[in-house]
Each structure stands twice: as structure tokens, then as C-alpha cells.
C-alpha positions in Angstrom: 0.1 0.0 0.0 1.2 3.4 -0.8 0.0 6.9 0.8 -1.6 8.1 -2.3 -3.5 5.0 -3.0 -4.9 3.9 0.3 -8.1 2.1 -1.2 -6.1 -0.3 -3.2 -5.4 -2.3 -0.2 -8.9 -3.7 -0.6 -9.1 -3.5 -4.3 -10.0 0.2 -4.9 -7.9 2.2 -7.3 -7.7 5.8 -7.1 -10.2 5.9 -10.0 -12.7 3.8 -7.9 -12.3 6.2 -5.0 -12.8 9.5 -6.9 -16.0 8.0 -8.6 -17.7 7.6 -5.1 -17.0 11.4 -4.5 -17.5 13.3 -1.3 -20.9 11.6 -0.6 -18.9 8.3 0.1 -16.3 10.0 2.1 -19.0 11.6 4.3 -20.9 8.2 4.5 -17.8 6.6 5.7 -17.3 8.8 8.7 -21.2 8.5 9.5 -21.6 4.8 8.9 -18.1 3.1 10.0 -20.4 0.4 11.4 -22.5 -0.2 8.4 -20.5 -2.4 6.1 -22.8 -1.6 3.2 -21.8 2.0 3.2 -19.7 1.8 0.0 -21.3 -0.1 -2.9 -19.3 -3.0 -4.1 -17.8 -3.8 -0.5 -20.8 -5.6 0.8 -21.0 -9.4 0.7 -24.6 -10.5 1.1 -23.3 -13.7 2.9 -26.2 -16.0 1.7 -26.7 -19.5 3.1 -25.5 -22.7 1.5 -25.5 -23.0 -2.3 -29.3 -23.6 -3.7 -29.6 -27.1 -5.5 -30.3 -25.4 -8.6 -27.0 -23.6 -8.7 -25.1 -26.6 -7.5 -26.6 -28.5 -10.7 -26.0 -25.7 -13.1 -24.1 -26.6 -16.1 -21.4 -24.0 -15.6 -20.8 -25.2 -11.9 -21.0 -28.9 -13.0 -18.4 -28.2 -16.0 -15.9 -26.7 -13.4 -15.6 -30.1 -11.8 -15.7 -32.2 -15.0 -12.3 -34.1 -15.5 -10.8 -33.1 -12.3 -9.5 -35.4 -9.5 -11.1 -33.7 -6.6 -8.7 -35.5 -4.2 -6.0 -33.6 -5.9 -7.9 -30.3 -5.9 -6.0 -28.1 -3.3 -6.4 -24.4 -3.0 -2.8 -23.2 -2.2 -3.4 -19.8 -0.9 -6.1 -19.1 1.6 -5.7 -17.0 4.8 -6.6 -17.7 8.3 -7.4 -14.6 10.4 -8.7 -13.8 13.8 -8.5 -11.3 16.7 -7.3 -13.9 19.5 -10.8 -13.9 21.2 -10.8 -17.7 21.3 -7.3 -17.9 22.5 -5.9 -18.6 19.1 -3.1 -16.1 19.5 -4.1 -14.3 16.5 -3.7 -10.6 16.5 -4.8 -7.3 14.4 -3.0 -4.0 14.7 -5.0 -1.7 16.9 -5.1 0.9 13.9 -7.7 -1.1 12.2 -10.2 -0.5 15.1 -9.4 3.2 15.8 -12.3 5.5 14.4 -9.7 8.3 13.6 -8.1 6.0 11.1 -11.1 5.5 8.7 -9.2 3.8 6.0 -7.8 1.2 8.3 -11.4 0.7 9.8 -12.9 0.3 6.3 -10.2 -2.3 5.5 -10.9 -4.3 8.6 -14.7 -4.2 8.0 -14.3 -5.1 4.3 -12.2 -8.1 5.1 -14.7 -9.3 8.0 -17.5 -8.9 5.9 -15.8 -10.8 2.9 -15.8 -13.7 5.6 -19.2 -13.0 6.8 -18.1 -12.4 10.2 -21.1 -10.4 11.8 -20.7 -7.1 13.7 -22.0 -9.0 16.9 -20.1 -12.1 16.5 -19.3 -13.7 19.9 -16.0 -14.8 18.7 -14.3 -13.4 15.5 -12.0 -16.3 15.5 -14.9 -18.8 15.6 -17.3 -17.0 13.2 -14.3 -16.8 10.6 -13.6 -20.4 10.8 -17.1 -21.6 10.8 -17.9 -19.7 7.7 -14.7 -21.1 5.8 -15.9 -24.5 6.9 -19.5 -24.0 5.5 -17.9 -22.7 2.2 -15.7 -25.8 1.9 -18.7 -28.1 2.2 -20.0 -27.2 -1.1 -17.0 -28.9 -2.7 -16.7 -32.4 -3.4 -14.9 -34.6 -0.9 -11.3 -34.4 -1.2 -10.9 -30.9 -2.1 -8.7 -28.9 0.5 -7.5 -25.5 1.4 -3.9 -24.7 2.5 -4.5 -22.2 5.3 -1.7 -19.7 5.9 -0.1 -18.8 9.3 1.6 -15.3 9.2 4.6 -14.4 11.3 5.4 -11.1 12.9 7.4 -8.5 11.2 10.9 -8.4 12.5 13.5 -5.7 12.8 16.8 -5.9 11.2 18.4 -7.3 14.7 15.9 -10.2 14.5 13.4 -8.9 17.2 9.9 -8.8 16.8 8.4 -5.5 15.5 4.7 -5.4 16.7 4.1 -1.9 15.3 4.8 -3.0 11.9 2.7 -6.4 12.1 -0.5 -5.7 10.5 -1.8 -9.1 11.6 -0.4 -12.4 13.1 -1.6 -15.8 12.9 0.5 -18.3 15.0 1.7 -21.6 13.4 0.2 -23.3 16.3 -3.3 -22.0 15.4 -2.9 -22.9 11.7 -1.8 -26.3 12.7 -4.7 -26.8 15.3 -7.3 -25.9 12.6 -5.9 -28.3 10.2 -5.7 -31.1 12.5 -9.3 -30.6 13.6 -10.6 -30.8 9.9 -7.9 -32.7 8.0 -10.5 -33.7 5.4 -10.6 -30.0 4.2 -7.5 -28.2 5.5 -3.8 -28.4 5.5 -1.7 -25.7 7.0 1.2 -23.5 5.9 3.9 -22.3 8.4 5.1 -18.7 8.5 8.6 -18.2 10.2 10.6 -15.1 9.8 14.3 -16.2 8.9 15.9 -13.5 11.1 14.1 -14.8 14.5 16.8 -16.3 16.8 14.6 -19.6 16.9 13.9 -19.8 13.0 15.6 -23.1 12.4 14.0 -25.0 15.4 10.7 -23.5 14.5 11.1 -24.9 11.0 11.8 -28.3 12.5 8.7 -28.0 14.4 6.7 -27.2 11.4 8.0 -30.0 9.3 7.3 -32.5 12.3 3.8 -30.9 12.6 2.8 -31.5 8.8 3.3 -28.0 7.5 3.0 -28.3 3.7 4.7 -25.0 2.8 6.3 -21.9 4.4 4.8 -18.5 3.7 6.8 -15.1 3.4 5.6 -11.6 2.6 9.1 -9.9 2.4 7.9 -6.3 2.1 5.5 -6.6 5.1 7.6 -8.8 7.3 11.0 -7.1 6.5 12.8 -10.1 4.8 15.5 -9.5 2.5 15.8 -12.8 0.6 19.4 -12.0 0.0 20.2 -11.7 3.9 23.0 -14.4 4.7 20.8 -15.5 7.7 18.4 -16.9 5.2 21.0 -19.5 3.9 20.6 -22.0 6.6 16.9 -21.6 6.3 17.1 -22.2 2.4 19.3 -25.2 2.9 16.9 -26.9 5.3 13.8 -26.2 2.9 15.8 -27.5 0.1 16.6 -30.9 1.8 13.0 -31.3 3.0 11.6 -30.2 -0.5 9.3 -28.0 1.4 7.9 -25.2 -0.8 8.4 -21.6 -0.1 5.5 -19.3 -0.8 6.6 -15.8 -1.3 4.7 -12.7 -2.2 6.3 -10.7 -5.0 5.3 -7.5 -6.6 3.4 -4.7 -4.8 1.6 -5.5 -1.6 -1.7 -3.5 -1.0 -3.4 -5.4 1.8 -0.8 -5.8 4.4 1.5 -2.7 4.6 3.6 -3.8 7.5 7.2 -2.9 7.3 6.8 -1.2 3.8 10.1 -2.6 2.4 8.7 -2.9 -1.3 12.1 -3.5 -2.6 12.0 -7.0 -1.0 9.2 -8.0 -3.1 11.2 -7.9 -6.5 10.8 -11.3 -8.2 14.4 -11.4 -9.3 15.5 -11.8 -5.7 13.8 -15.2 -5.9 17.0 -16.4 -7.7 18.8 -16.6 -4.2 16.6 -19.4 -2.8 16.1 -21.0 -6.1 20.0 -21.3 -6.6 20.1 -22.8 -3.1 17.8 -25.6 -4.4 14.5 -24.3 -2.7 11.1 -25.0 -4.4 9.6 -21.4 -4.6 5.8 -20.6 -5.4 5.5 -16.8 -6.4 2.4 -15.7 -4.9 -0.1 -14.0 -7.4 2.5 -14.6 -10.0 3.8 -11.1 -9.1 0.9 -9.7 -11.2 0.8 -6.3 -9.4 3.1 -3.3 -9.5 6.7 -2.7 -10.7 10.2 -3.6 -9.5 13.7 -2.7 -10.4 15.1 -4.6 -13.4 18.5 -5.3 -11.8 19.6 -7.3 -14.8 20.0 -4.1 -16.8 22.7 -1.5 -16.1 20.4 1.3 -15.6 18.0 -0.9 -13.5 14.7 0.8 -14.8 11.3 0.0 -13.1 9.4 -2.5 -15.1 6.2 -4.5 -14.4 6.9 -7.1 -11.7 5.1 -9.6 -13.8 7.6 -9.3 -16.6 10.5 -10.2 -14.1 8.4 -13.3 -12.9 8.1 -14.3 -16.6 11.8 -14.1 -17.1 12.4 -16.4 -14.1 9.7 -18.8 -15.5 11.8 -19.0 -18.7 15.1 -19.5 -17.3 15.9 -23.3 -17.8 18.0 -23.4 -14.6 14.7 -22.9 -12.5 12.1 -25.1 -14.4 12.0 -27.9 -11.7 11.9 -25.5 -8.7 9.9 -22.3 -9.7 6.0 -22.2 -9.6 3.5 -19.3 -9.4 0.0 -19.3 -7.8 -2.9 -17.6 -9.5 -4.4 -16.0 -6.5 -5.8 -12.4 -7.3 -4.6 -12.6 -10.8 -7.9 -11.9 -12.1 -8.9 -9.1 -9.7 -9.9 -5.6 -11.1 -6.4 -4.2 -10.0 -4.4 -6.5 -12.2 -4.3 -5.9 -16.2 -6.5 -8.5 -18.1 -3.6 -9.0 -20.3 -1.5 -10.7 -17.6 -4.4 -13.1 -17.2 -4.4 -13.8 -21.0 -0.7 -14.4 -21.1 -0.9 -16.9 -18.3 -3.6 -18.9 -20.4 -1.6 -18.8 -23.4 1.6 -20.1 -22.1 0.8 -23.8 -22.2 4.3 -24.6 -21.1 4.0 -22.8 -17.8 0.8 -24.4 -16.7 2.1 -27.4 -15.1 3.8 -24.7 -12.8 0.8 -22.5 -12.1 -1.2 -23.4 -9.1 -4.7 -22.6 -8.2 -5.2 -20.3 -5.2 -8.2 -18.0 -4.1 -6.5 -15.7 -1.7 -9.6 -16.2 0.5 -11.4 -14.1 1.9 -10.7 -11.6 -0.9 -13.1 -13.3 -3.2 -15.9 -12.3 -0.7 -15.4 -8.6 -1.6 -17.5 -8.2 -4.8 -15.8 -4.9 -6.1 -12.5 -7.0 -6.5 -13.6 -9.4 -9.3 -15.9 -8.4 -12.0 -16.8 -11.4 -14.3 -18.2 -8.8 -16.9 -14.8 -7.3 -17.4 -13.2 -10.7 -18.4 -16.1 -11.4 -20.6 -15.7 -8.1 -22.3 -12.1 -9.0 -22.8 -12.9 -12.2 -24.5 -11.8 -14.4 -21.7 -15.3 -15.5 -20.4 -18.6 -16.6 -22.0 -21.1 -14.0 -21.4 -23.7 -16.6 -20.5 -21.5 -17.5 -17.5 -21.6 -14.1 -16.0 -24.9 -14.0 -14.3 -24.3 -17.7 -12.9 -21.0 -16.7 -11.4 -22.5 -13.6 -9.8 -25.2 -15.8 -8.2 -22.7 -18.5 -7.0 -20.6 -15.6 -5.4 -23.6 -14.4 -3.3 -23.7 -17.9 -1.5 -20.0 -19.0 -1.8 -17.2 -16.8 -2.7 -14.8 -19.7 -2.9 -16.7 -21.7 -5.3 -17.1 -18.5 -7.3 -13.3 -18.2 -7.6 -12.8 -21.6 -8.6 -15.7 -21.9 -11.2 -14.5 -18.6 -12.7 -11.0 -19.7 -13.2 -12.3 -23.1 -14.6 -14.6 -21.0 -16.9 -11.8 -18.8 -18.5 -11.4 -19.4 -22.2 -9.4 -17.5 -25.1 -12.0 -16.6 -27.7 -15.1 -18.5 -28.0 -16.5 -21.4 -26.0 -14.2 -24.3 -26.3 -11.2 -22.2 -26.7 -8.0 -22.5 -24.6 -8.4 -22.3 -21.0 -6.5 -23.0 -17.7 -5.6 -26.7 -17.9 -6.2 -29.6 -15.5 -2.8 -29.4 -13.8 -3.3 -25.9 -12.6 -6.0 -27.3 -10.2 -4.7 -30.7 -9.5 -2.1 -29.2 -7.2 -1.7 -31.7 -4.4 1.4 -33.3 -6.3 3.5 -30.3 -5.5 3.2 -31.2 -1.8 3.5 -34.8 -1.8 7.2 -35.2 -1.9 8.0 -33.4 1.3 10.7 -35.3 3.3 10.0 -34.7 6.9 
């Protein structure tokens, strides 16, 4: 997030903010407890998917030909306030009325997850909704739930003030253990922490399927020598490292945007680490350090360069979470579909709960760009009112180049379990 574009953290570009004008700004201050105050942010949070929608040909076609035992959503967030003893935290700024943008961000995220204002426990309500959404999928489909470590200072100490939210490994592990038919867990360990390596061993022993880093928010420089022992252990275990690359909008944290440069992933890759670039670095710009003048170029172009480097073919992957949101260029999605050679290394991810914020994903925009059949648009919108997770999945499965029957995202993009089966614990 950058100071002149605060709304982009929840999918609002400057253009969207200006379109609302002064009325929306006034409404924000008078209606901070009303989540429908700004059009496009309100999730209607309807109940279970009606049978007619479940049997609709668009929904049924999304599952056709898929091994649902292999269908893993590799990018889903756990969140909470700690009111159940989970240990989760949310920065106090997100509840301070004099910081209306932060309050709006918190409310949009909670509404996306259908956590009511009067919930007795935010932790429990968030998890209950996620379990309800998962139940609309066939048996075997699973979600990889992210823990999220604190930001740390350069000396390795915890920086609570730069930590937007925190989800402990122990909580993610317990949630997955309680519902192993639906969930797996992803640990999050800052490599500067004095106990980073022991915690990594605990994560491996506890069944973690990956490690999650958000370098710009956590203050992680992937080139730091302290990362090398961490990389060595990840490589031996074949445990994937999920790293957010490109610009970060939702979690400002430490605000070290330079650490999100996709080219920095060469360091763990050269150490033999399996790297999953979150969102395929589809947002923002970064320095092209391969060039003498180091111009700023789209971060996605740097990700694409890495994907085409033969040395990394067996190690580098990208997840498709958020790639088709309105703050990403449609052409990036088109390129991902066109690249048949990449698709075995592209992984389905929802970035839940963000699919529950209606303004973030506009199916009609994709139809106008020739990536989606017009007849699917109303069906997808109806599905989203009941189940944003299913909406995200069906949308990606329905994407096509040109007319119906054209090239889309292939089966391996969604049968992602194979990427996590080779972990040596």
C-alpha cells in the first residue's frame, strides 16, 4: 500500500475512490459500523448454495475431468483477533475510528468472511464460515491455510508496530488437525528470528505443507545471509516457500517494497528451494536489476523472465490467487492462459477471503476482454452471493481464449496436491 492509493489495499484504485466522490467519504465517517456504506464492498453472505445452482451446467462443468482428491487451493488465509485463545492479533489501528481507511479495510475483510458485527468470537465465526464454504465442494478438495509471522526488525526482534496481523503456526496447525478432510496448514517463520531453524523443524514435524513469507510486510530481504541455513533446510526437505512478489496492498507492515522484487527469488532457487511466487507477481513494478540502469518494469515481466530460465524449471512455480482481480491488467491473465508450457507450474489459489469482496472481481470485465463466455456471468454472480470460494474456482475453470471451447487453464493448474506430496519430513 502507498500513501496516495490507500483504497487499493482492498481493491480500490484511485479511479474507484474518486468516482464515489464526497458523498462516499461523508458516508464513511457517519456509517463506520455499516458495512454496506460503500457500494461494491458488501458481501450478502447468503446461506448454502441452492441445489439449482449446484446442478447448473457452469458449476458442474468446472468439476468435470478433475480429480477432486488432488484439488488443493494453495493460497487461503486464516485470520482472527485472538478472542478464542488462538493467539491471532490485528493491529490496533484497524479499530481506531480516527483512522477510517484502516477501519474500512478491517470491515471489508470481515464482511468478506461473513463475520457479523455482533459475533461472539471473530475467530470462531471466521472459521465456521470457511468450513461452510468448503462443504459445497466434493470430498477431497482441500485448502492450504496460512499462518502469518510477525514483522521483525533487522536485529531479529519482533516489530509489533509493523505487524498488520499475526496468525501463529500453532493455531494454523490446530485448525488443520481438527478438520484434516478439508484443510492443510502453511507455516510462517521469519528467517531473522533467533529460533527460526528450530521452528522450521517443528513445522516439518507438525505436517506443514509449505512456508509463507511476505517480504515487504515482514521485513525479509531474501539475500540476507541469515536466510541461507533456512534455504538449505527447505531444500533438503523439499518444502515449498510461498513468497509474495510484486507490490503489496493489503498488508502494509514494514513497507519494504524492494524486498518483493521477483528477481530476488534467484537466491533461494539457486539454493535448491522450491519457490511458489504468490499472485505470479501480477501487481506493481520492481527494479530490473539485470539491466545497467535498473529501470522499473512490471513485476510480472520479471516473474515471466524467471519462469523462462531453464535453470529454475524444476523449482519455480506461481500461484494464481488475485491474478484476475480488477487491479490487475487483463492481459496478464491472457498471457498465463496462453503459456501452455507454464501451466504445469501454475497453481490454483483463491486468496480467501478476498473473493468475498464483490468489487474486487468483475466477471463482466473478463467477458468483455474475450476471456469468459457472457452466459457464465450471471451464474457466477449468483454463486458468489452464496459461496465466494466456489465463485473463484468456477470463474478460473470457465476462462477461455475466444469462443467457448477455446484454450483455458488446464487441469494440472487445479490438481495441485502433487506439489506437496514429496516433502521429506
